[in-house]
N, C-alpha and C positions, 0 to 999 in steps of 0.2 A: 504493500499498500503504501511506503514511505518512497518506496523508490518511484514507481508509477507519480506520484504527485510532483516530485523532482523533474521527471520526465517530461510530465505536462506545461510544469515552468517555465524550461525550458523553451520550449513551443512558442509560448506569447512574447509578445513584443516589449521592448526595456522598460518605459513606463509603467506596465502591468506588473514585469519581473520587480520592480523597487516597491511599488505597494505593495507585493506578496509577500517580499524580505522583511518590511516595515512590521507588516501584520504576525509574521511568524516569530519573530523576536519581541513583539509587545505581546506574544500570547505566552512566551517561553518566561519573559519576566513576570506576569501574573502568576501563575501557575508555581513557578520558584518561590514567590512570597508566601503565598497558599500553600506550600510544601504539596504541591499535588503529583510531584515527581518523585517523592520519596518512597515510594510503597516498594522497588525492586531495582537492581542493576539493571536491569536492561531497557527500563523508562529512562533512567539515568543517562546512559549511554546514548539513548536516541536523543534527548534533548540536547546532548551536548551536540551532537552533530548538527542538528536543526538551527541550534543557536550560531556554531560556527559557519553554517551555509548560508545564514543569513547576514552574517556581518560582513562576508567577505565581500559581495558587493557593495555596502553600505559604508565601507572605507573608503572604497575609490570613485565610486559616482554621486554621492550624499554627503551634503553638508551635515554635520555630525549634532550640531545645535538644535534642528528641528524637528528630528526622531526623538532627541533624550525629552525634550519639551513635550512630547506627544506621549513617550513612553511615562513622563510622569502625571501629567495630568489623566491619563487611561489610568494607572495603578491609582492615584489617588480621588480616582471618580470625581474630580471637579465640576462644579456645575457650568454648563454653558452660557454666555448671555441671551439675548432675546435673538440678534442677530445672526451669532452662531449658529442658532438653532434653525433659525428658517434657512440659509445659506445650506448646513447640514441636512437638512428633512429633503430638501430640491434634489441634492445633489445623490444623496443615500435613495431616491427615488429613480432618481432620471439612472442610476445603475443595477438597480434588484426589479424592475416592473418587467424589463423582457423575458426574464429567467422566471418570473412567478407565472407570464402569460402563458409561457412555454410549456412549464409544469403542471400549474392548478388554473389557468384560462386567466378572464377579464374582470372577476372579481378579486376585490383584494382585500377581504375581510373574513372571518368566521364563519364555519358554516353551522347549520342547525341540524344537531343531532339528536332526532326522534323518530326510531328507537337509536338508540345510543351505539349499537352494530354497524350502523349502515355504512357502507362504504363508499357509495356514488358522491364523492365530496364536492365536485361540480356543484350538482345538483343540491346539497348540501346547501351551497352558498348563496343561489340563487331563490332558497327557500326560505333561509333568512330575511333575507327582506320582504319576501309575501307575508311572513308572520309577526315582522314587527306592523307591516303597514294594517294587519287583520287585528293585530293588539293594539292600534291607536284606535279603531272601532268608526273611520268615515263615513259620516251617516249618508253624505251628498256625495259623492264623486265625481258627478256629472257636474257639479261646479265647480272643479280644480281648473282651474285656469293656465298658473305658468308657476313652478316648480323650480327649486334651488337645491342641488345637493354640494353642501358642504364637504370639501376634503372626498374630492370625488374618486381619484386613482384613475384608471383609464377609462373610467363612465359606466362600468357595470349598471351598477344599480340606477344611473341618469337615465342609460337608454332602457332598462325596465319600468320604470316607474311612468316614461312617457308613454311606455307602451302599454301597460296596465290599465292607464288614464286614458283612454283614449280623447276625453274631451279638453286635454292638454293643451295648451297651444305651444306650449314651450318647456322644455328642461333643459338647464344651464350647469355644467357641473364646472366647479372650481378646484384647482388642483396649485401647488410650489412649484411643481415639476414641470418644465419645457417639454419634458421625452412625454409625460404622462398627457400632456394636451395633444402633443402631434398623434400619437396614438391612440388617443382617446376621437378623436375626430376622425380616425383614420377607418377605426372600427364604426362609426358612426355613418359613415358611408359605405362600408361592405356591409352592414346589418341592413340599411335602406333606412337609418332612421333619422330623418331629415329635419325632426323635430326637438333634438336633442345637439348639445353642440360641449362640449369641454373649453376653458378658457385657463390660461394661469392668474391667477388672483389670490390676494389675501385674505384670510379669513378672517382677521382683526380691524380688517379694513377693506370691505367688500363694496365693489364700484356700484352700487345699485341705490336705486331712488327710495327713500322708505316707505314702508308698507308694497313691496314690488311683489310679492310670491303668497299664492294659497297655499304652500304646502313647503315647508323647509325643511329639507332633509341634513342628517347628519350621521354616517354610520362607520365608526372606529377612526375621528380623526381628531374630536375632542381632547384626547391626550396628549397631542401634539402641541396644542394652545400653551403660550407662558403667562397666558393671562385670561384666567378661566371668566372674570365677570366681564372683562370687555367681551371673549367671546361670546356669553350669554347674550349681553345688550346687541351683537351685531344680530345675532339669531334673533332677537326681539325686533331687533331695529327691520329688519328687511320683510317679516311677517307682516302680513294682509291682518287688522284688529274687525272681525264681523262676527261680534258675541252671538250673531244669531247663527251665524252657519258652525262656527267653531271650527275656525281653520286650525291647522296643527302644525306643531313644532317637534319632529320625530331623532330623539337624543339616544345613540347608542354609542356608548364609548367606554375604557378601559377606565376603571376607577380603584384607590385603594380600599379596603373594610370597610365598615364605618366604623368609627373609634366606640369602644364600650362606655358607661357611664364610669366617672372619674378619670378616662383616660387622658393623658394630655397630648398624647401622640401615638404614631407605632410604635413598635419595639425596634430597639436595634438592630438585630437582625432583619429585621423586616425593612427598614430604613437600606441598610446596605445592599439587599437583595435590588431594592427599586431602581438605586443608585447603578449598578449595575446595567440594567436595563436602558435606563437613560444615555447610558455613555454607547449603550450599542446602536439604539431607535433613534437617537437625537430630541428625545423626550427632557420638557420643563418636568418641576416638581409635581406628584399627583395628587389629587384629590378625593373623596368619596362621594360617591352618589346623593348621601344628605347634604354636602356641599352643594352639589349642583342645585337641588330641589331649595336650599337655603338663597341661593343666586336668583334663582326664579321668582323665589318671594319678594326678595328687594329691588328687583325690576316691577313689580307691582301684579303678577300674576296670583291669584288665589289658591289655598292650599285644596280648592275643589277640581280646579284645574288642573293639577298636575297627578299625572297617575304614574309610579313608579314600581319596578319589578327588577329582581336579582336574576340575571339569565345565565348564569355562571353555568347549571347545570345542562343547559341546551348546546353549550358550543365543548362540554369535558372533553369528547376525544379528538378535539380539532388539533391541538399541539401535539399531541401524538401521533396524527397522521400526517403532518405536514414533513415532522422530523424523518419517519420511515420511508417519506419519499421524495426525501435528499441523499437517503442512502444506495445512488446507483452511478454509476459512472456518468452519464449526461448531466447528471446534478452535481457532482462533484467539480466536474470539468467547467458547465456553468457558473458554479461561483467562483472558481477562479480567474474566470474570463472578467467575473464582473469586477472584482476588485476587493481589496481588506473591508471595506464597509457593511458589503452584502455578506461577506464571510464573517466579519463579527454579529452580523444581524443573525446569520444562520446559528451560530454559537450560544447566542442569547436566547433560540429558542427554549434550552434547556431551563432556563432561571425562568423564561414566562409559564413551564409546565410546573415546575415547582411553586412558581407565586400562584396558582390557580390551585394546586392539589392541597397547599397548607392555608390557602383561604384568607390569603392577603391581597390578591388579585380578583376581582371581580368582572364582570362585566353587566353596565348598568345600563337599563331602558328607562328611557322617561318620554314620556309624551304631555304636551301642556297646549291646552284649549286658549287659542286668544280670540 
């Protein structure tokens, strides 16, 4: 396996080689500090080989200042600024979206696993969209005119929404990734969905007039928002306020567990787990599902107009399925071609699985009547 990886590294271009070398070196330092290589002599030998292999090109092709700084920031899990997060998110999805589409299709989100042993993963992702819409209980679907998909990825849900609601004039998806904009619009053309489009825009400063949309949709993008209050404010701002019709904001997002009575914050090990995930997926600090409810209330929404559930149970098999899908030559070679950010994201899947299993990470579903 190691020999095969080295051979694949030698076949890619010089820029990708340097990125892979940096990733391997960073991984070595992290594992060494955590004691990950201290279980056997063979692992020590392997780690030494990897370290030397990674160091060799760095010494003559890169300035060591930037790698050392990056290694330090990764090991210490230093939080990123809002600007760093914005650029990092765009770059992460620019690099990783093609691989995801190749393996899993056009939907970049959890699937709905009921029954839990289902293996039709692409359909499970489509079902997640439909189950969320069913949960929202849209009373008059024929009244939906305009839809916005905030954090749309490749626009899979954007196209599905406009196809489900035939009355909709249009659906626009927004993303920070130029690659996702380009590929998303190609998929709109390929699928003959002319009422949908994808555009680059910031969810914290959406380029839309107040009260522009009958349905505001955000599926697994809230976790990327460094300012949750401003994010909720933007969702509220662009939603049409028609109490008699009860337009909807549908938010599905990763959150941490609600704090128990008397808790000032998460436990230390939980915070450390989330910080590791943050470094890999370019995430800011997490909040809880209750925090989102409180933010909507602070924005003027009544308790009776907010419906919330924990859907962690519905997506429980997802991360194991994603991990299994990555154990193939096709996936591994795709990861190497995608670069260290995608590789780091793949490694972080194990932390995501751990977070869900231990109850630290939840999938919150929140529907707001406006």
